[in-house]
C-alpha positions as CSV (number, residue, x, y, z in Angstrom):
1,X,-177.8,-120.0,76.0
2,X,-179.8,-123.2,76.1
3,X,-179.2,-126.3,78.2
4,X,-180.5,-129.9,78.1
5,X,-181.5,-130.7,81.7
6,X,-183.1,-134.1,81.1
7,X,-180.8,-135.7,83.6
8,X,-182.3,-133.6,86.4
9,X,-185.6,-135.2,85.8
10,X,-184.4,-138.8,86.0
11,X,-182.9,-138.3,89.5
12,X,-179.6,-139.8,88.6
13,X,-176.4,-138.9,90.5
14,X,-175.8,-135.3,89.5
15,X,-172.4,-134.0,88.5
16,X,-170.8,-131.6,86.2
17,X,-172.7,-133.1,83.2
18,X,-176.2,-132.7,84.7
19,X,-176.9,-129.7,82.5
20,X,-175.6,-130.0,78.9
21,X,-175.1,-126.8,77.1
22,X,-176.5,-126.8,73.6
23,X,-174.2,-125.6,70.9
24,X,-175.3,-122.6,68.9
25,X,-175.1,-122.9,65.2
26,X,-176.2,-121.0,62.1
27,X,-178.7,-121.6,59.4
28,X,-175.9,-121.3,56.8
29,X,-173.8,-124.0,58.6
30,X,-176.8,-126.3,58.7
31,X,-177.7,-125.7,55.0
32,X,-181.0,-124.1,55.9
33,X,-181.9,-121.8,53.1
34,X,-183.9,-118.5,53.5
35,X,-186.7,-119.0,51.1
36,X,-186.9,-122.7,50.4
37,X,-186.7,-123.8,54.1
38,X,-187.1,-121.0,56.6
39,X,-189.8,-119.0,54.8
40,X,-191.7,-122.1,53.8
41,X,-191.8,-123.3,57.4
42,X,-192.9,-120.0,58.9
43,X,-195.5,-119.6,56.2
44,X,-197.2,-122.8,57.4
45,X,-196.6,-122.1,61.0
46,X,-197.0,-118.3,61.3
47,X,-198.2,-118.7,64.9
48,X,-194.6,-119.3,65.7
49,X,-194.2,-115.6,65.2
50,X,-197.7,-114.5,66.2
51,X,-200.9,-116.6,66.6
52,X,-203.0,-113.6,65.5
53,X,-201.6,-113.4,62.0
54,X,-203.0,-115.0,58.8
55,X,-200.8,-115.4,55.8
56,X,-202.6,-113.9,52.7
57,X,-199.6,-114.0,50.3
58,X,-196.1,-115.2,49.8
59,X,-193.5,-113.5,47.6
60,X,-196.1,-110.7,47.1
61,X,-194.9,-108.2,44.4
62,X,-197.9,-106.4,43.0
63,X,-196.1,-103.1,42.7
64,X,-195.8,-101.1,39.5
65,X,-192.2,-100.8,38.4
66,X,-190.8,-102.7,41.4
67,X,-189.1,-106.1,41.2
68,X,-188.7,-106.8,44.9
69,X,-191.2,-109.1,46.7
70,X,-192.5,-109.3,50.3
71,X,-191.5,-112.6,51.9
72,X,-194.9,-113.0,53.7
73,X,-197.8,-110.7,53.7
74,X,-200.2,-111.2,56.5
75,X,-203.3,-109.6,58.1
76,X,-204.0,-109.4,61.8
77,X,-207.4,-109.6,63.7
78,X,-208.0,-105.9,63.1
79,X,-207.7,-106.3,59.3
80,X,-204.3,-104.5,59.4
81,X,-201.7,-105.7,57.0
82,X,-198.4,-107.0,58.4
83,X,-195.2,-107.3,56.4
84,X,-193.0,-110.2,57.5
85,X,-189.4,-109.9,56.3
86,X,-187.1,-112.8,56.9
87,X,-183.3,-113.1,56.9
88,X,-181.0,-116.0,57.8
89,X,-178.1,-113.7,58.4
90,X,-176.5,-112.9,61.8
91,X,-177.0,-109.2,61.5
92,X,-180.3,-108.8,59.5
93,X,-178.7,-106.8,56.7
94,X,-180.8,-103.8,55.7
95,X,-184.1,-105.6,56.3
96,X,-185.7,-102.8,58.2
97,X,-185.3,-100.4,55.2
98,X,-186.7,-103.0,52.9
99,X,-189.7,-103.6,55.1
100,X,-190.5,-99.9,55.4
101,X,-190.6,-99.6,51.7
102,X,-192.9,-102.6,51.4
103,X,-195.2,-101.3,54.1
104,X,-195.5,-98.0,52.3
105,X,-196.4,-99.7,49.1
106,X,-199.1,-102.0,50.5
107,X,-200.6,-99.3,52.8
108,X,-203.2,-98.3,50.1
109,X,-204.5,-101.8,49.7
110,X,-208.3,-102.1,49.9
111,X,-210.3,-105.0,51.3
112,X,-211.3,-106.1,47.8
113,X,-207.7,-106.2,46.8
114,X,-206.8,-108.1,50.0
115,X,-209.5,-110.7,49.1
116,X,-208.1,-111.1,45.5
117,X,-204.6,-111.5,46.9
118,X,-205.8,-114.1,49.4
119,X,-207.7,-116.1,46.7
120,X,-204.7,-116.0,44.3
121,X,-202.4,-117.2,47.1
122,X,-204.7,-120.1,47.8
123,X,-204.9,-121.0,44.1
124,X,-201.1,-121.0,43.7
125,X,-200.7,-123.3,46.7
126,X,-203.6,-125.5,45.6
127,X,-205.5,-124.8,48.8
128,X,-209.3,-125.3,49.2
129,X,-211.5,-122.2,48.8
130,X,-209.4,-120.5,46.1
131,X,-212.4,-118.6,44.6
132,X,-212.8,-114.9,45.6
133,X,-216.2,-115.5,47.3
134,X,-214.8,-118.4,49.4
135,X,-211.6,-116.5,50.2
136,X,-213.7,-113.5,51.3
137,X,-215.9,-115.7,53.5
138,X,-213.0,-117.4,55.2
139,X,-211.2,-114.1,55.7
140,X,-214.3,-112.6,57.3
141,X,-214.6,-115.7,59.4
142,X,-211.0,-115.4,60.6
143,X,-211.5,-111.7,61.3
144,X,-214.8,-112.6,63.1
145,X,-216.7,-110.1,61.0
146,X,-220.2,-110.7,59.6
147,X,-220.7,-111.6,55.9
148,X,-222.4,-108.4,55.0
149,X,-219.8,-106.1,56.5
150,X,-216.9,-104.6,54.5
151,X,-214.0,-104.1,56.8
152,X,-211.6,-101.2,56.2
153,X,-207.9,-101.9,55.9
154,X,-206.1,-99.4,58.0
155,X,-203.3,-97.3,56.4
156,X,-201.0,-98.3,59.2
157,X,-199.0,-101.4,58.4
158,X,-197.3,-103.6,61.0
159,X,-193.8,-105.0,60.4
160,X,-192.2,-108.2,61.7
161,X,-188.5,-108.6,61.2
162,X,-187.4,-112.2,61.8
163,X,-183.7,-113.0,61.6
164,X,-181.0,-115.2,63.2
165,X,-179.8,-112.0,64.9
166,X,-179.8,-108.2,64.5
167,X,-177.2,-105.5,64.3
168,X,-177.2,-102.6,66.7
169,X,-178.1,-100.3,63.7
170,X,-181.3,-102.2,63.1
171,X,-182.4,-102.4,66.8
172,X,-181.6,-98.7,67.3
173,X,-183.6,-97.7,64.2
174,X,-186.6,-99.9,65.2
175,X,-186.7,-98.6,68.8
176,X,-186.6,-95.0,67.5
177,X,-189.3,-95.5,64.9
178,X,-191.6,-97.2,67.4
179,X,-191.1,-94.6,70.1
180,X,-191.2,-91.4,68.1
181,X,-193.1,-92.2,65.0
182,X,-195.8,-94.6,66.1
183,X,-194.6,-97.5,64.1
184,X,-195.3,-101.1,65.1
185,X,-192.1,-103.0,64.2
186,X,-191.3,-106.2,65.9
187,X,-187.9,-108.0,65.9
188,X,-188.0,-111.8,66.4
189,X,-184.7,-113.6,66.8
190,X,-184.5,-117.1,65.5
191,X,-181.6,-118.9,67.0
192,X,-180.7,-122.4,65.9
193,X,-178.9,-124.9,68.2
194,X,-177.7,-128.4,67.8
195,X,-178.4,-131.3,70.1
196,X,-176.9,-134.6,68.9
197,X,-178.3,-135.1,65.4
198,X,-181.2,-132.6,65.9
199,X,-181.4,-128.9,65.1
200,X,-183.5,-126.9,67.6
201,X,-184.9,-123.4,67.2
202,X,-185.1,-120.8,69.9
203,X,-187.7,-118.1,69.1
204,X,-187.5,-114.9,71.1
205,X,-189.0,-111.5,70.8
206,X,-186.2,-109.0,70.9
207,X,-188.4,-105.9,70.3
208,X,-190.6,-105.3,72.1
209,X,-189.9,-107.4,75.1
210,X,-192.8,-109.6,76.0
211,X,-193.6,-107.6,79.1
212,X,-193.6,-104.4,77.2
213,X,-195.7,-106.0,74.4
214,X,-198.5,-106.8,76.8
215,X,-198.6,-103.1,77.9
216,X,-198.5,-101.9,74.3
217,X,-201.4,-104.1,73.3
218,X,-203.5,-102.8,76.3
219,X,-202.7,-99.2,75.3
220,X,-203.8,-99.8,71.7
221,X,-207.0,-101.6,72.8
222,X,-207.9,-98.6,74.9
223,X,-207.1,-96.1,72.1
224,X,-209.3,-98.2,69.7
225,X,-212.2,-98.2,72.2
226,X,-211.9,-94.4,72.5
227,X,-211.9,-94.0,68.7
228,X,-214.9,-96.3,68.5
229,X,-216.9,-94.4,71.0
230,X,-216.1,-91.2,69.1
231,X,-217.4,-92.7,65.9
232,X,-214.0,-92.9,64.2
233,X,-214.3,-96.7,63.8
234,X,-217.3,-98.7,62.7
235,X,-218.7,-100.3,65.9
236,X,-220.1,-103.8,65.6
237,X,-223.9,-104.1,65.8
238,X,-224.6,-105.7,69.2
239,X,-228.4,-105.4,69.0
240,X,-230.3,-108.3,70.5
241,X,-233.7,-109.7,69.4
242,X,-236.7,-111.4,71.0
243,X,-238.2,-114.2,69.0
244,X,-241.8,-115.1,69.8
245,X,-243.1,-118.4,68.6
246,X,-246.1,-120.7,69.5
247,X,-243.6,-122.5,71.8
248,X,-242.8,-119.4,73.8
249,X,-240.8,-116.2,73.9
250,X,-237.0,-116.3,73.8
251,X,-234.5,-114.4,75.9
252,X,-232.8,-111.5,74.2
253,X,-230.5,-113.1,71.6
254,X,-227.7,-112.0,69.4
255,X,-228.7,-111.9,65.8
256,X,-227.0,-115.1,64.9
257,X,-229.0,-117.0,67.5
258,X,-232.2,-115.1,66.9
259,X,-232.0,-116.1,63.2
260,X,-231.5,-119.7,64.1
261,X,-234.4,-119.7,66.5
262,X,-236.6,-118.1,63.9
263,X,-235.7,-120.6,61.2
264,X,-236.2,-123.5,63.6
265,X,-239.7,-122.2,64.6
266,X,-240.7,-121.7,60.9
267,X,-239.6,-125.2,60.0
268,X,-241.5,-126.6,63.1
269,X,-244.7,-124.8,62.0
270,X,-244.8,-126.0,58.5
271,X,-242.4,-123.9,56.4
272,X,-240.1,-126.0,54.2
273,X,-236.4,-125.4,54.1
274,X,-236.7,-124.7,50.3
275,X,-239.1,-121.9,51.0
276,X,-236.9,-120.5,53.8
277,X,-233.7,-120.6,51.7
278,X,-235.5,-119.1,48.7
279,X,-236.0,-115.7,50.6
280,X,-232.4,-115.7,51.9
281,X,-229.2,-115.0,50.1
282,X,-227.7,-118.2,48.6
283,X,-224.7,-117.9,50.9
284,X,-226.8,-118.3,54.1
285,X,-227.8,-121.9,53.8
286,X,-226.1,-125.2,53.0
287,X,-227.9,-128.4,51.8
288,X,-226.0,-131.7,51.8
289,X,-227.0,-135.2,50.8
290,X,-227.5,-137.7,53.7
291,X,-228.2,-137.6,57.4
292,X,-225.5,-137.5,60.1
293,X,-225.1,-138.4,63.7
294,X,-222.4,-135.9,64.7
295,X,-221.4,-132.4,63.8
296,X,-218.0,-133.6,62.7
297,X,-219.4,-136.1,60.3
298,X,-221.7,-133.5,58.9
299,X,-218.9,-131.0,58.4
300,X,-216.8,-133.7,56.7
301,X,-219.7,-134.2,54.2
302,X,-220.0,-130.4,53.7
303,X,-216.2,-130.2,52.9
304,X,-216.4,-133.2,50.5
305,X,-219.7,-132.4,48.8
306,X,-219.5,-128.6,48.7
307,X,-215.7,-128.1,48.6
308,X,-215.7,-126.0,51.7
309,X,-212.5,-125.2,53.6
310,X,-212.1,-126.3,57.3
311,X,-211.5,-122.6,58.2
312,X,-215.1,-121.7,57.4
313,X,-216.7,-124.2,59.8
314,X,-217.2,-121.6,62.6
315,X,-219.4,-119.6,60.2
316,X,-222.1,-122.2,60.3
317,X,-224.5,-123.6,62.9
318,X,-223.1,-127.1,62.4
319,X,-224.2,-128.2,65.8
320,X,-227.8,-127.3,65.1
321,X,-228.6,-128.9,61.7
322,X,-232.0,-129.5,60.3
323,X,-232.9,-132.9,58.8
324,X,-235.4,-133.1,55.9
325,X,-235.8,-136.7,54.6
326,X,-232.4,-137.7,53.2
327,X,-231.0,-134.2,53.2
328,X,-229.4,-132.0,55.9
329,X,-229.6,-128.2,56.1
330,X,-227.2,-125.9,57.9
331,X,-227.7,-122.2,58.6
332,X,-225.1,-119.5,58.4
333,X,-224.3,-117.7,61.7
334,X,-223.1,-114.4,60.3
335,X,-225.7,-112.0,59.2
336,X,-224.2,-108.5,59.1
337,X,-225.9,-105.1,58.6
338,X,-228.9,-106.6,56.6
339,X,-230.2,-108.8,59.4
340,X,-233.4,-106.8,59.8
341,X,-234.1,-107.1,56.1
342,X,-233.6,-110.9,56.3
343,X,-235.9,-111.1,59.3
344,X,-238.6,-109.2,57.5
345,X,-238.4,-111.5,54.4
346,X,-238.7,-114.6,56.6
347,X,-241.6,-113.2,58.6
348,X,-243.5,-112.5,55.5
349,X,-243.8,-116.2,54.9
350,X,-243.9,-117.4,58.5
351,X,-246.9,-118.9,60.2
352,X,-249.1,-116.8,62.5
353,X,-247.8,-116.4,66.0
354,X,-244.2,-115.9,65.0
355,X,-242.6,-112.5,65.4
356,X,-239.2,-110.9,66.0
357,X,-238.8,-107.8,68.2
358,X,-235.8,-105.7,68.8
359,X,-234.7,-105.7,72.4
360,X,-234.2,-102.4,74.1
361,X,-232.9,-101.7,77.6
362,X,-236.3,-100.8,79.1
363,X,-238.3,-103.5,77.3
364,X,-239.0,-104.8,73.8
365,X,-240.5,-103.2,70.8
366,X,-244.3,-103.3,71.0
367,X,-245.1,-104.0,67.3
368,X,-244.7,-107.5,65.7
369,X,-242.1,-107.4,63.0
370,X,-244.4,-109.2,60.6
371,X,-246.9,-106.5,60.7
372,X,-244.9,-103.3,60.9
373,X,-241.2,-103.4,60.7
374,X,-239.9,-102.1,64.0
375,X,-236.4,-103.3,63.2
376,X,-235.5,-100.3,61.0
């Protein structure tokens, strides 16, 4: 039950009406439809269910010989698919059985298929970045994975059931599947209330309870760490690099900052940005017309001139731009497994006195990268 306690704040004389009980209603009574209203709203505010989800498709139905469609298909921060099934009914119907079928059917999806699905979803909705390269770049950015990496989509698929309420049959089934069969099924109750002319929505996790959810997340994080240390998952490359320039020697830097330091040093010692960009993949530099006073104004120009989506901003060193006459250059900050190769190509055209060395625990590599590649 929800109460309006506004009168308590104003300090008026309190009485029986100090706390006003909100009247519970139903989506059906209020004329709120399942697909046109509820699904559309949650699609654009999926953080209402989980801030760690990204919608990659709506009404997804790429199944051979199957006519049914997934309400919302999402991906989480671990590149795991999550099926979101919505109902506006008071008992949830048979949504858990539908969701299980959908989860099984998408469980074989590859990362390339995921990218195509995301690009198609953006195109249907007239969203920026609807080409596959742009969708891939933005997806990798959201996953916080480097450009050159190819994440694996786990076979396990998460399920979120969102409904006005759930029958005991559904909650019992979900609890049993989660406990004994290692499923990750969540039940989110969406309860509408009325207050004067307004309709309010109460969102509550029914399964798992918030306290249990925190514990479950910690257990899974520990299991992932164990699998990573055992070589069952691809561990991220955390190698740091030392950049030596005529201006001095850097501290050990992650590859994204080492690359920026190297490019800045090369530009300062006479290399042109055209020369630098020519030895790097086209996706690693941006060139825009004009000069800018702030990172925000620069990014607005990038969005306008190069048709970039706002989601991709964090993939670029927007705060550390390089001005060349009437143009501005920005360097990508995701370099992936080919970082050492990119370092080598840059060092081949760099001025004397510029080297990159791989940092190790007991020191740094003794050979300049421009002479013999110690980064392999």
